[in-house]
N, C-alpha and C positions, 0 to 999 in steps of 0.2 A: 856125515847126518844125511837125513832124509828131508827134503826143503816142504817148508810150511805152504800148502797148497792156497792160495787166494785165486779166486777166479772172478775177472772181470767180464760184464755183459754190456758188449754194443748192442742198445736198442735201435731196430731201423722203425720204417714207416709204422705207425698204427702199434708198435711193441717199444713204449717207453713208459712203463707203468711201474713208477717205483713202489708202490704199494704192496709188492709181492714179496720185499725184503722187510725184515724184523730187525728190531734194535735200530732201525733208520736213522741217519744223519746226514746231513750234507757237508760239503768241504770244499769250499773254492781254493783253484789253484793255480796257478802260471807255469810255464814251463820255457826252454831257452827257444823254442820253436813259437811262442806263443800263448794265448789261451786257448783250451779246448772248449769244446762244442756248449758246454753246461757245466755245469758244477756236477762235482763225484757225488753219488748217493752209496754211501756206507751201510752196510749191514749184514744179516744173514739170510740163506735160504737153506730150509732143512740142516740148521747149525752149522753150513759150510760160509766163509768168511767170501762177502762179493763187492762188486765194485759196480755200479749200477751207472753207465753213461748213455745218454742220450746223442746217437749221432749226428742229425738236424737240429739239435736243441728241443727242450720240452714243449717250446712254443712253435716247434717245427717250421722255424724261419729261415735255415740256411742250406741252401741249395746243395745239390751234390757236388758241385764243381767248387764250390766255397768253401766246405766242412775240412779245417785244419785237422787233416789226417794225423800229422806227423804230432803236433801236439796232444791230440787223443790218445794215440798210442804212447806218446812216453809219460804223459800224468798214470796211464796203467802199470806202466812200467816201475815209475819210482813209487808208487802207492803198494808196490810188491806182488804184482799179479803173474803168477807163473803160468796162468791160462787167460786165454779168452775166447767168448762163446760169443758169435757175431749172428741176429738175426737180422734178414732182410727181406723185401719183397723181390719177387722177379716173376718176368713174362715168360713163359713157354715157346721155346723153339722147333718141339716134336711132340708130335700126336699124342705120344703116349704118355709124356707127363702133363696132368690135366690141373687145372685150376683147382686149389685145394690140397695138392701135395705136396712134402716136403722133400727137399735135395740136399743130401750131404754133398756140398760142391768138394772137389778133389784137384781141378785145375780152371785155368782161366784162358780168356784172352782178352788183351789190353787195347781198347780203342779211345782211349781216355786222352785229353791234349793239355800239356801244361801243369799238370800236377805234379807235386815235390815227391818223390818217390824213395827219399834215402836221407836218413839224419847226418851223414856223412858228405856235408856240401861244402866244405871248406871255409863257412862264416865262423867269425871271431864265436867263440862260445860254445858251438857245437863240435860233437867226436870228429878227433883228428884223423884224417885218411881217405882213402877211398873204399869204400865198400863193395865187391862183387859177388853179393848174395845169390846161390843157386835157389832156383825156384821149383824144381822138382825132387822132393813133393812139396808142392807149394803150400798145401795145410798137413796140420798134425795128424801123421795116420793113426796113431795111439789113441790121440781123443776124438777123432772121428769112428775108432772103434768101438767106443764107449756109448756114442751117440746111436749109430746102428743096432748095437746088442738090444740097450734100453727100447728101442723103436718097435723092435721084435718081441721085446717081453712085453710090451703096453698094446699090440696088435695096433702099431701106427704103422701105416701104410707112407713108405719112406722110398726114396730112390739113392742107394746107395754110393752113387757116383754122379758126378755130374761136372761139366765144364761150364763155366760163365762167362758169358761175353760181357764185358762193362763199356757202358758207353759215355760220353761227355756229359749228356743230358744239358739244362732240365728238361727238354724237349725227348719225346719216343721217336721211334725209328721211323724212317720210310717202308713202305713194304718191299723196295728194291731191298734197301740194306738188310732188312728182317731177313729175305732169303738169302742172300751171302752170309749173312750169319750162320745161318742152317748149312749152307754147302759147305761152312768151313768146320763143321763138327760143334757148332757151340748147341749147347741144351738146353738154358736159360740166358735170362738177359738182364740186366741191373744197371744201377748208376753209381754204384758205391765200393764194390767188391775190390776194386784196386784204388787207390795205394794201400787201402789197409791190411789187407794178406800181407803187401808184400813187406811193409813197416814191421807188421808184428813179428815176421821170419827176423826181419835184419836186428829187431831187439831181445832177439832168443824168447820168445813167449811163445808156448804151445797154440796155437789158433786155428779152430774152428768155426764153420760157418753153417746155420739151418736156415736154406730159403726158402720161403714160402710162397708158392705159385700163385698169382693173383690174377693172370690171363693168359693169353693166349698170344699176346703182340699183335703183329696185326699182316702175318703173311698167309693166315687160311685166307679162303677163299668164299666161307661160310663162317656165320656166328659172328658175335660181337668183335669190335675193335677195341683194343687198349686204350681206356679212359680212366682220367683219374678216381670218378665215381665207382668205378667198377673195383677198380686195386682196393680201395680203402673199404668197400661193401664185403668183397674176399675177405680181405685181411681180418676184418674183425669177427666174422664168421667162423673163423678158424684159429684167431689166437690164442683160444682157449686150448688148442691140441698143440700149438706150440711150447705154450706156457707148462704143460704137464710134461710134455717131456722133456724139457730143459730142468724144471725143479726135479725129476727124478734121475736126470743124469749127474746132477751137481754132486750128491753126495757118494756116488758111483765112483764119481774123477777124486774126490775126495781121501778116499778109503784105499785107492791102488797108490804104488809105489813109482813114483815118477823122477826119483833119483837119474838112472840112466837116460831117458828120454830126455830130460832139461839138460843134463852134461853132454849129450852130444849136440843139441843143437847150439849150445853155449860154443863148442868146439867148433863147429861150423862157421857160426859167427865170428867168430876170432881169426879162423883159417881164410876167411874172404876178405881181412880189411887189409890192404896196401899202404904203408908209411909212407910219409915223404922221406926222401935219402937226405 
């Protein structure tokens, strides 16, 4: 039997507007890993069942390092989400990736410190065992394909691949750090991609991320350096484009057969768990 498609939407900085949902209702939940960032907002977009969650809380009062990523992903899993589409603000590490562009991420470099990256931690009430989840591919290839196809149909300029460097934050990088990340092959930089993508894979959820470029970080010799005011200004000017892409993508996802993709992901998770002897 084909799975019932329900799509979780994790909104980043500047993209946590619940008014995009029809038949909206709020649901307060808790998880074995604590409380998620905010209430779950249930509803429909283009008749597709969706669950919206503000990553930093609706008041944007949770720093990147303090987001309870495990509770967020677990809550969406328990709510029955087969897919998650995340939106996030990123800085560009490459000249050809310009502010206002959208990058459909396909890999990451993790520079965070101390964030819990697994549900399988040996704590009471948590899943049993140790999960050595593979992260290649890190993002759901089939979901990424749908986003790329729709962007082309809508004539929205996107970058169909991109490696995101995730830093701890909340500070921005130094120029020396920014140049190192460029040398490593990073395309964009953010503070929230990891462990969100890792946990979604471990939860067996098809996860993709639409990253909106807001600035050129601080590596360039000319131009303005990254700052909060410019980040929010660029995001607010381009959020309509992200919303248009998202709302067109959702029904296209819902009309496809995901049975094989979801089963393959479940098999990967199951095969990655080492149970205690």
